[in-house]
N, C-alpha and C positions, 0 to 999 in steps of 0.2 A: 298572423303573429304566432299563433300556436304552432304552425308548421315550421317556422324559423327556429323557434326554441327547441322543438323536437329534433330538428336537423342538427342544431348545435350540440345538443346533448348526445345524440347518436354519434356524431363525429368525435366528440371527446372520449366516448367509450371505446370506439375503434382505435383511436390513437393510444389510449391507455393500455389496451390489450396488446397492441403492436409493441409498445415500449417494454411491457413485461416479457413478451416473447423474445425480443432482442436481448434483454438482460439475461435471459436464461440460456442464450447461445454461448455465453462466456464459459470457458472451461479453465480449470486450474492448470498451471504449468506442469507438464509431465515430460516434455522433451527439451533438449538443449537448443537454444535459438541459433547456434552456430552450426553444429553437426547433425542435429535432429535425433541424437541418441537419448536414452533414458537419463534423466537428471540425477545428480548426486547432491543431496541436500547439504552436504558439507562444503560444497564449492559454490560460492555465490558472490553477487555484487549488489550493493544497495545503491540504487540509482533513482533520483527524483522521487523519493518516498516509497519506492517499490523494491522488492527483493527479487532478483533474477538469478535462477539456478543454472548450472552448467554440468556437463558430463565429465569434464576434465580441465586441468589447469591450462592447457593449450587453448581451449575455447575461451576461457576467461581472458587470456592475453589478447586473443582476437577481438573480443568485445571492447577492450580498452581502446583499441585502434579506431573503432567506428561504432559507438553505442547507438547512434541514431538509426543506422542500417538495421541493426538487430531488434531494436524497439519497434520499428515499422513492421518487421516480419512478425513479431509477436502480436501486434495489433491486428494485422491482416488475418492471422490464424485464429483470432477471437480468444486469445489467452488472457485470463484474469490473473494478474500478478498479485502476490501477497503484499500487504503493507509491511514496511520496515517495523520490526518489533521495537517497542519502547525500551530504552536502556537507561535513560537519565530522567531525573525529576524535572518537571517543567517549572518548578518554583525555584529550587536551589541549585539544580544542575548536578546533584549528587547521584550516585548509583541507586537504583530503585530497590525497594523492599516490597516483594510481591504480597506481603500481608497488609500493606497500607495502600488502599485504593479508593477511588470514588467512581461510580458508574454515572456517566454523563452523556445523554443523547445517544445511547447505544454503544458508547466507547468506555472501556475500562481504563482509567488513568491511574498510574502507579506513582508513588512518592517515596522520598528518601527518609523522611522522619515524620513524627506524629504531628508536628505543627503545620506541615504543608497542606493537608486536605482542607483545613479551615481557611487557609489563604486562598486556595483554589476556588472555594465556594464563594468568596467575595467577588471574583470576576472571572468566571469559568471561560468565557469566550477569549479573553486575553491569553490565558494559559493554553487553550486549545490551539490558538494561532501559533504560540511558541512551540508546542509539540509538533505541529505541522512543519514549521520551519526547521526543527531539529531533524525530522525525517527526510526533508528535501535537500539536505546538505549535499551538494554535488561533489562527486569524486570520492565517495566513501566506498572503497573496494576492499573486499575481504576474501581470502581463501584460507580458512582456519587450518587446513591440512598442511600447507606448506609455507606460506608467508603472510605477513601483514603488509598492506600497502600504506 
């Protein structure tokens, strides 16, 4: 029995170390998923809750034609995409005020007015799900330099 428990614990330790090693293999995005050139942070698309950067507007247009192809490429390269930054209050839907926030489970949640943080604290999981849904709105494409989609 002692050997079984020791074996289980050793296996769990090995798996934990492997998972930590795998997570460390992820790299921030530095190259365009279409052309492989250096990204310009002013040209991006918000896709499934993640922000993807491009080197030029032509690459952004290529992305729109086949986002799954380029997402697969990013995953294969081990790229860790940035989450979409919060723009709206999860309570009222208004523009956020960066001075009004609550830190919840490692996330900083911003609000539009002084009454919203108290409402958030009543049911934080409900509003975290709402934030997640806001970030995952499909088809939110942006190129601030030239056009708004």
